[in-house]
C-alpha positions as CSV (number, residue, x, y, z in Angstrom):
1,X,109.5,101.9,111.3
2,X,108.9,104.4,108.5
3,X,108.0,103.3,104.9
4,X,111.5,104.3,103.9
5,X,113.0,102.3,106.7
6,X,111.1,99.1,105.6
7,X,112.6,99.4,102.1
8,X,116.1,100.0,103.6
9,X,116.1,96.6,105.2
10,X,119.6,95.1,104.5
11,X,119.4,92.0,106.8
12,X,118.7,89.1,104.4
13,X,116.8,87.0,107.0
14,X,114.7,90.1,107.8
15,X,113.9,90.7,104.2
16,X,112.9,87.1,103.6
17,X,110.6,87.1,106.6
18,X,109.1,90.4,105.6
19,X,108.4,89.2,102.1
20,X,106.9,85.9,103.4
21,X,104.6,87.9,105.7
22,X,103.6,90.1,102.8
23,X,102.7,87.0,100.7
24,X,100.5,85.7,103.5
25,X,98.8,89.1,103.8
26,X,98.1,89.0,100.0
27,X,96.5,85.6,100.2
28,X,99.4,83.5,98.9
29,X,100.2,81.0,101.8
30,X,102.1,78.6,99.5
31,X,104.3,81.3,98.1
32,X,104.9,82.5,101.7
33,X,106.1,79.0,102.6
34,X,108.5,78.9,99.7
35,X,109.9,82.3,100.5
36,X,110.2,81.5,104.2
37,X,111.9,78.3,103.4
38,X,114.8,80.3,102.0
39,X,115.8,80.9,105.6
40,X,116.7,77.2,105.8
41,X,119.3,77.6,103.2
42,X,121.7,79.7,105.3
43,X,124.1,76.8,105.9
44,X,123.7,75.3,102.4
45,X,126.8,75.0,100.1
46,X,124.7,75.6,97.0
47,X,125.9,78.6,95.0
48,X,122.4,80.0,94.9
49,X,122.1,79.8,98.7
50,X,125.6,81.4,99.2
51,X,124.6,84.3,96.9
52,X,121.3,84.9,98.7
53,X,123.0,85.2,102.1
54,X,125.9,87.2,100.8
55,X,123.6,89.7,99.2
56,X,125.0,93.2,99.1
57,X,122.9,96.3,99.4
58,X,119.2,96.7,99.9
59,X,117.9,93.1,99.8
60,X,114.3,94.1,100.1
61,X,114.4,97.0,97.7
62,X,116.1,94.6,95.2
63,X,113.2,92.2,95.7
64,X,115.8,89.4,96.1
65,X,113.4,86.9,97.8
66,X,110.9,87.3,94.9
67,X,113.7,86.8,92.3
68,X,114.4,83.3,93.5
69,X,110.8,82.5,94.3
70,X,110.1,83.1,90.5
71,X,112.8,80.6,89.7
72,X,111.3,78.0,92.0
73,X,107.9,78.5,90.5
74,X,109.4,78.0,87.1
75,X,110.4,74.5,88.1
76,X,106.7,73.7,88.5
77,X,105.5,75.5,85.3
78,X,108.0,73.6,83.2
79,X,106.9,70.3,84.7
80,X,110.3,69.6,86.1
81,X,109.3,69.6,89.8
82,X,105.6,68.5,90.2
83,X,106.1,68.1,93.9
84,X,105.7,71.9,94.2
85,X,102.1,71.6,93.3
86,X,101.2,70.2,96.7
87,X,103.1,73.1,98.4
88,X,101.4,75.8,96.4
89,X,98.0,74.1,96.9
90,X,98.4,74.3,100.7
91,X,98.9,70.6,101.2
92,X,102.4,70.8,102.6
93,X,102.0,69.6,106.2
94,X,104.4,72.1,107.9
95,X,106.9,74.8,107.3
96,X,109.6,72.2,108.1
97,X,108.4,70.1,105.2
98,X,108.5,73.1,102.9
99,X,112.0,73.9,104.1
100,X,113.2,70.4,103.3
101,X,111.7,70.5,99.8
102,X,112.9,73.9,98.9
103,X,116.4,73.1,100.1
104,X,116.5,69.9,98.1
105,X,115.3,71.8,95.0
106,X,117.8,74.6,95.3
107,X,120.7,72.1,95.7
108,X,119.4,69.9,92.9
109,X,118.8,72.8,90.4
110,X,121.5,75.1,91.7
111,X,122.9,76.0,88.3
112,X,119.5,76.6,86.8
113,X,118.2,78.8,89.7
114,X,121.3,80.9,90.2
115,X,120.7,83.2,87.2
116,X,117.2,84.1,88.5
117,X,119.0,86.3,91.0
118,X,120.5,88.4,88.3
119,X,117.6,90.7,87.6
120,X,114.4,92.1,89.3
121,X,111.1,90.2,89.2
122,X,108.5,91.0,86.5
123,X,105.0,91.0,88.0
124,X,102.9,92.7,85.4
125,X,99.2,92.3,86.2
126,X,96.3,93.3,84.1
127,X,93.9,93.3,87.1
128,X,95.6,96.5,88.3
129,X,94.3,98.3,85.2
130,X,90.9,98.4,86.9
131,X,92.3,100.9,89.4
132,X,93.9,102.8,86.5
133,X,90.7,102.9,84.6
134,X,88.8,104.2,87.6
135,X,91.3,107.0,88.1
136,X,91.0,108.0,84.4
137,X,87.2,108.1,84.8
138,X,87.6,110.3,87.9
139,X,90.0,112.7,86.1
140,X,87.6,112.8,83.0
141,X,84.7,113.8,85.3
142,X,85.3,117.5,84.8
143,X,88.9,117.6,86.1
144,X,90.9,117.0,82.9
145,X,90.2,116.2,79.3
146,X,88.8,112.6,78.7
147,X,91.5,112.1,76.0
148,X,94.7,110.7,77.5
149,X,98.3,110.2,76.5
150,X,99.4,107.2,78.7
151,X,103.0,107.0,79.8
152,X,103.9,104.1,82.2
153,X,107.1,103.4,84.0
154,X,108.1,99.9,85.1
155,X,105.7,98.6,82.4
156,X,107.5,95.2,82.1
157,X,105.6,93.4,79.3
158,X,103.3,96.3,78.7
159,X,100.2,94.5,79.9
160,X,98.8,97.6,81.5
161,X,100.0,99.8,78.7
162,X,97.4,97.9,76.6
163,X,94.6,98.9,79.1
164,X,92.8,100.9,76.4
165,X,91.9,97.6,74.7
166,X,90.3,96.0,77.8
167,X,86.7,95.9,78.9
168,X,86.0,96.9,82.6
169,X,83.1,96.2,84.9
170,X,83.6,98.6,87.8
171,X,80.6,98.4,90.0
172,X,77.7,99.8,88.0
173,X,80.1,101.3,85.4
174,X,81.0,99.3,82.3
175,X,83.6,100.8,79.9
176,X,86.0,99.7,77.2
177,X,85.6,98.0,73.9
178,X,82.9,95.3,73.6
179,X,84.3,91.9,72.6
180,X,87.7,92.4,74.2
181,X,89.3,89.1,75.2
182,X,90.4,90.9,78.4
183,X,87.5,91.5,80.7
184,X,88.4,93.0,84.1
185,X,85.8,92.4,86.7
186,X,87.1,93.1,90.2
187,X,84.9,92.8,93.3
188,X,83.9,96.5,93.6
189,X,83.5,97.9,97.1
190,X,81.9,101.3,97.8
191,X,80.4,103.7,95.3
192,X,81.0,103.2,91.6
193,X,83.5,105.6,89.8
194,X,82.1,108.3,87.6
195,X,80.3,107.1,84.6
196,X,82.1,109.3,82.1
197,X,84.3,107.3,79.7
198,X,87.8,107.9,78.5
199,X,90.0,107.4,75.5
200,X,93.7,106.6,75.2
201,X,94.9,108.4,72.2
202,X,98.4,106.9,72.7
203,X,100.1,104.6,75.1
204,X,103.8,103.9,75.7
205,X,105.7,102.3,78.4
206,X,109.2,102.0,79.8
207,X,111.2,99.3,81.5
208,X,114.8,98.6,82.2
209,X,114.3,95.0,81.1
210,X,111.1,94.7,79.1
211,X,109.4,91.4,78.4
212,X,108.3,90.4,74.9
213,X,104.9,88.8,75.3
214,X,105.1,87.3,71.9
215,X,108.2,85.3,72.8
216,X,107.1,82.0,74.5
217,X,110.2,81.8,76.7
218,X,109.9,85.3,77.9
219,X,106.1,84.9,78.5
220,X,106.8,81.8,80.6
221,X,109.4,83.8,82.6
222,X,106.7,86.4,83.3
223,X,104.3,83.7,84.4
224,X,106.9,82.4,86.8
225,X,106.8,85.6,88.8
226,X,103.0,85.3,89.2
227,X,102.1,83.8,92.5
228,X,100.5,80.4,91.6
229,X,97.6,80.8,94.1
230,X,96.2,83.5,91.7
231,X,95.0,81.3,88.9
232,X,93.0,84.1,87.3
233,X,96.3,86.0,86.7
234,X,97.5,83.3,84.4
235,X,94.3,83.5,82.3
236,X,94.8,87.3,82.0
237,X,98.4,86.9,80.9
238,X,97.1,84.5,78.1
239,X,94.6,87.2,77.1
240,X,97.3,89.8,77.0
241,X,99.5,87.6,74.9
242,X,96.6,87.3,72.4
243,X,96.3,91.1,72.2
244,X,100.0,91.6,71.9
245,X,100.2,89.2,69.0
246,X,97.7,91.5,67.2
247,X,99.5,94.7,68.1
248,X,102.5,94.6,70.5
249,X,102.7,97.3,73.2
250,X,105.3,100.0,72.7
251,X,107.9,99.6,75.5
252,X,111.2,101.5,75.5
253,X,114.2,99.8,77.2
254,X,115.6,102.7,79.2
255,X,116.3,104.0,82.7
256,X,113.0,105.2,84.2
257,X,114.3,108.6,85.3
258,X,115.9,109.5,82.0
259,X,112.8,108.2,80.1
260,X,110.4,110.3,82.2
261,X,112.4,113.4,81.8
262,X,112.6,113.0,78.0
263,X,108.9,112.1,77.6
264,X,107.6,114.9,79.8
265,X,109.7,117.5,77.9
266,X,108.2,116.5,74.5
267,X,105.5,118.8,73.0
268,X,102.0,117.9,74.2
269,X,99.0,117.6,72.0
270,X,96.3,120.2,72.8
271,X,93.2,118.8,74.4
272,X,94.9,115.7,75.6
273,X,95.8,114.9,79.2
274,X,99.3,113.6,79.6
275,X,99.5,110.9,82.3
276,X,102.4,109.3,84.0
277,X,101.5,106.1,85.7
278,X,103.1,103.2,87.6
279,X,102.1,100.2,89.8
280,X,103.9,98.2,92.5
281,X,107.3,99.3,91.3
282,X,108.2,102.7,92.9
283,X,109.8,101.3,96.0
284,X,112.3,99.4,93.9
285,X,113.7,102.5,92.2
286,X,116.9,104.0,93.6
287,X,116.4,107.3,95.6
288,X,118.2,109.3,92.9
289,X,115.8,107.9,90.2
290,X,112.8,108.7,92.3
291,X,114.1,112.3,92.8
292,X,114.7,112.8,89.1
293,X,111.2,111.6,88.3
294,X,109.6,113.8,90.9
295,X,111.5,116.8,89.7
296,X,110.4,116.1,86.1
297,X,106.8,115.7,87.2
298,X,106.9,119.0,89.1
299,X,108.3,120.7,86.1
300,X,105.5,119.2,83.9
301,X,102.9,120.3,86.4
302,X,104.3,123.9,86.3
303,X,103.9,123.9,82.5
304,X,100.4,122.3,82.6
305,X,97.4,124.3,81.4
306,X,93.7,123.8,81.0
307,X,94.1,122.6,77.4
308,X,97.3,120.6,78.2
309,X,96.8,119.0,81.6
310,X,99.2,116.7,83.3
311,X,98.3,113.9,85.8
312,X,100.2,111.4,87.9
313,X,98.5,108.0,88.8
314,X,100.1,105.6,91.2
315,X,99.0,102.2,92.6
316,X,101.7,101.4,95.2
317,X,102.1,99.6,98.4
318,X,102.0,101.3,101.8
319,X,104.8,99.4,103.4
320,X,103.5,99.9,106.9
321,X,99.8,99.0,106.4
322,X,100.3,96.6,103.4
323,X,97.5,98.5,101.7
324,X,97.9,99.1,98.0
325,X,96.8,102.7,97.5
326,X,95.5,104.3,94.3
327,X,96.6,107.9,94.4
328,X,96.2,110.7,91.8
329,X,97.3,114.3,91.5
330,X,96.8,116.6,88.5
331,X,97.7,119.9,87.2
332,X,96.6,122.7,86.8
333,X,94.4,121.4,89.6
334,X,97.1,122.2,92.2
335,X,98.9,118.9,92.3
336,X,97.5,117.8,95.6
337,X,97.5,114.0,96.2
338,X,94.0,112.4,96.3
339,X,93.7,108.9,97.7
340,X,91.0,107.5,95.5
341,X,91.0,103.8,96.4
342,X,92.6,100.8,98.0
343,X,93.0,97.7,95.9
344,X,94.1,94.1,96.0
345,X,97.7,93.9,94.7
346,X,96.5,91.7,91.8
347,X,93.2,93.4,91.2
348,X,90.8,91.0,92.8
349,X,88.9,93.8,94.5
350,X,88.9,97.6,94.6
351,X,87.6,99.7,97.5
352,X,86.6,103.0,96.0
353,X,87.1,106.1,98.3
354,X,86.9,108.8,95.7
355,X,83.1,109.4,95.7
């Protein structure tokens, strides 16, 4: 099956099973059990269950299984269903036991869980900024200006939009402001990235439904979409909240395609590299939006010059191999795609391939 074919899955059971397998591959067995337990809801009369199995359109591209998984995790975070702790901790004896618990929870909390299906999951993760930082170091190593204008689509709460305020330990290379409450230290595999340094002169993001980190309810919703096996992610969200309270990230509520087109057509500062970036969100965009963004990037690349470079950085999932691939292209360098690294989806490790 092609990558496009995977994202075009419309069978609800197939989408659920695919997402459960993906969670297992990413080291989240409890989350995998929760997602797979959705299959046991097919004959349930709960409104949430009926909506899941009557889902119209591209159930996997819509991330439908992750929407409801976030709602179920929220039951634990709010303290309303402490029984979930054993499941996420891997102490649930069997999938059948997980099925029974999830079915009971969905039927008990039907009214509360149903709205979680209304919108896409928010899975902003600061750990991914390690890959972004390494890509900027690579670009700054004689390929583009080390001064960057950061534009991020699917920025959610803007956690990665604040990456210029983080401290990074990337193999032997340490960059970023000393004393930052956010220290990103992935397990680094392979050679270290170039030891060059970079500066974000500006940073803006876009999301169709941005999250306000300074709003306690919205921050808890963001945490609900974090797989509970990844405890370090919660600590990073808390650090991001602290930084956002000092200076909130700039996130525009707008369609990604229209936002990219408008931003890339704006005048560009001389000596600054304009970067369009995104992580683990591209596959959820409609084909028409992807096409519009690609066209806008090609136009920006054609306008790029030595004193006004343009680059595209993506950290996205290869839907056949499950690898999360850091890829970069830049202009006027030709716009050829360079596969710089593979990375854990939540930033636990980075395997550097870029030399």
